[in-house]
C-alpha positions, 0 to 999 in steps of 0.5 A: 499500499503506497501513497498516491501522488496529487496527480493520481488522486485527481484522476480518481472518481469523487468520494460521494459519502452521505447526502444531506438527508443522512446528516443531522445538525444538532441545535437543540436538546431534541437533536441532542437526545437523538444524536446520543441515542443513535451513537451511544451503542456504536463500537466505533465512529468517524470523528473530526472537527472544523475550526475557523481558519487563521489567515494572519501570522500570530493569530490564535485559533478560536478552537473548534466551531463544529464537531463531527461524528459519523456512522457508516449511514448517518452523520451528526454535526455539533456546532459549539455555539449550542450548549446542548450540542456541546454536551451531547458531543462531550457525552459521546467523546468521553465514552471509553466504549466507543472508538473515535476514528479520525485523521491527525486527531492529536490537535483536535483532542488538544483543542477540545480539551482546552477550549470545550473541557472535553476529554476524549477517550479511546481514539484511533488516528488513521494518519498514524495507522496508515503511515505504518502500513505504508512505511511512510515517514510523514503522516497520511491525511484524509485525502491520501487515505481515502485515495489509498484505501477507498480508491476515491478522491475526497473533495476538500472544497469547503475546508478553508471556509468560515466555520465560525459563520452560522448557519452552515452552507450546504457545501460545508454541511457535506464537506464536514459530515463526509470528513468524519464519514470517510474516516469510519469507512477507511477504518472499516475497509482496513479491518476487512483487508486484514481479516 
């Protein structure tokens, strides 16, 4: 298994992932309860965060604006502006029975701890897993991982958008949900490759 080049990735079919009807934005207590019910019995879920991008040197990140959690069939977006969303995300992220799977999650963990007092437990960083599998010296991000394992191209169009603005635009919702969704899909594909 080796890391594809940018040119090779650009030739791959687009990763489709989840559509809008499979994505729930947690804005209130009812949404939060629904998310907890849907996620609390999962053994592993995809995980990511989005923060408002920093464009000036020396500027400090305000921390995550959005927390994303996904199963193979649904994604939940937790905007940190809603207290019920943060409380629900915290309950799932701190649950040691659920493995949280993502890419480059060390920084996410640090920001969640420092900005939102969330102590995430039981994580798997696919960047590290794939780096070891491919014998690479550099970690492997979501885009390269999706290409390597799933043979698809992960769209990164909304990556640098303003995650602090609300409501989220449709392209942001799809991008954020599918970043977390691609992590769980890559992990499941790796498990089936090994068995």
